[in-house]
C-alpha positions as CSV (number, residue, x, y, z in Angstrom):
1,M,0.0,0.0,0.0
2,T,1.1,3.5,-0.7
3,T,1.1,6.3,1.7
4,L,-1.9,7.8,0.0
5,G,-3.8,4.6,0.3
6,I,-3.0,4.2,4.0
7,T,-4.1,7.9,4.6
8,I,-7.4,7.3,2.9
9,L,-7.9,4.0,4.8
10,I,-7.2,5.7,8.2
11,A,-9.5,8.7,7.3
12,F,-12.3,6.3,6.4
13,M,-11.8,4.2,9.6
14,G,-11.6,7.4,11.6
15,L,-14.9,8.6,10.2
16,F,-16.6,5.4,11.3
17,A,-15.0,5.6,14.7
18,F,-16.1,9.1,15.2
19,G,-19.7,8.1,14.2
20,A,-19.6,5.3,16.9
21,I,-18.3,7.8,19.5
22,R,-21.2,10.2,18.7
23,L,-23.8,7.4,18.8
24,M,-22.6,5.7,22.0
25,P,-24.3,8.1,24.5
26,V,-27.5,7.9,22.6
27,Y,-27.6,4.1,22.9
28,L,-26.5,4.2,26.5
29,N,-29.4,6.5,27.3
30,Y,-31.7,4.1,25.5
31,M,-30.4,1.2,27.6
32,K,-31.3,3.3,30.7
33,I,-34.8,3.6,29.5
34,V,-35.1,-0.1,28.6
35,G,-33.8,-0.9,32.2
36,V,-36.5,1.4,33.7
37,I,-39.3,-0.2,31.6
38,D,-38.1,-3.8,32.4
39,G,-37.8,-2.9,36.1
40,V,-41.4,-1.6,36.1
41,V,-42.6,-4.8,34.5
42,A,-40.7,-6.9,37.0
43,E,-41.9,-4.9,39.9
44,F,-45.7,-4.9,39.0
45,E,-45.9,-8.3,37.1
46,G,-49.1,-10.1,38.4
47,Q,-49.8,-7.5,41.1
48,N,-52.9,-6.0,39.6
49,A,-51.2,-2.5,39.5
50,N,-53.0,0.7,38.4
51,R,-51.8,3.4,36.1
52,T,-50.9,5.8,39.0
53,E,-48.6,3.2,40.7
54,V,-46.8,2.4,37.4
55,R,-46.4,6.1,36.5
56,R,-45.0,6.9,39.9
57,S,-42.5,4.0,39.6
58,I,-41.4,5.2,36.1
59,A,-40.9,8.8,37.4
60,R,-38.9,7.6,40.4
61,R,-36.8,5.3,38.2
62,F,-36.2,8.1,35.7
63,D,-34.9,10.4,38.5
64,V,-32.7,7.7,40.0
65,D,-31.2,6.7,36.6
66,S,-30.9,10.3,35.4
67,V,-32.8,9.7,32.2
68,S,-32.8,13.1,30.4
69,E,-33.8,12.3,26.8
70,I,-37.5,11.9,27.6
71,K,-39.6,12.7,30.6
72,A,-41.7,10.2,32.6
73,R,-44.9,11.9,31.4
74,D,-43.9,11.1,27.8
75,V,-44.1,7.3,28.5
76,P,-47.8,6.5,28.0
77,V,-49.4,3.8,30.2
78,T,-52.5,2.5,28.5
79,A,-54.9,-0.2,29.6
80,V,-55.0,-3.3,27.3
81,D,-56.4,-6.8,27.7
82,G,-54.7,-8.5,30.6
83,G,-52.8,-5.5,31.9
84,L,-51.1,-2.1,31.2
85,Q,-49.0,-1.3,28.2
86,V,-46.0,0.8,28.8
87,S,-44.4,2.4,25.8
88,A,-41.3,4.5,25.3
89,V,-41.3,5.7,21.6
90,Y,-39.0,8.6,20.7
91,D,-36.5,9.9,18.2
92,H,-33.0,11.1,19.2
93,T,-31.0,13.4,16.9
94,T,-27.3,14.0,17.4
95,P,-24.9,16.0,15.4
96,F,-22.2,14.3,13.4
97,I,-20.1,16.6,11.2
98,G,-21.1,20.1,10.1
99,H,-24.8,20.0,9.0
100,I,-24.9,16.2,9.0
101,S,-26.6,14.5,12.0
102,F,-27.9,11.1,13.0
103,T,-31.6,10.5,13.9
104,V,-32.3,7.3,15.7
105,H,-35.8,6.0,16.4
106,F,-36.3,4.0,19.5
107,D,-39.5,1.9,20.4
108,K,-39.7,-0.1,23.6
109,T,-43.1,-1.5,24.5
110,E,-43.9,-3.9,27.3
111,I,-47.1,-5.1,29.0
112,V,-47.5,-5.3,32.8
113,R,-49.7,-8.3,33.2
114,R,-52.3,-8.3,35.9
């Protein structure tokens, strides 16, 4: 390989590495939200919980885990057959280079069975 080829290869690999560095916090925040929803499901599974209790637990867990991308009130808790559906659906946009940015769509939905 020539020096020019190595330089182009390193620049190309560096671009992907920079993209991964920019997206890592976005996915780590999503993992916090997944942990909150899974924790709520584990806490109230089979206990005939109501919406207020589930919402209070979500708000408390968001505060403890320092979730900042969405608020607890942005997580709808709806009644469905056999339980309560908890959904965290949101988009996160993070800048990449100049006027180029990444938009990632997240959708985590679980049902708290009664």
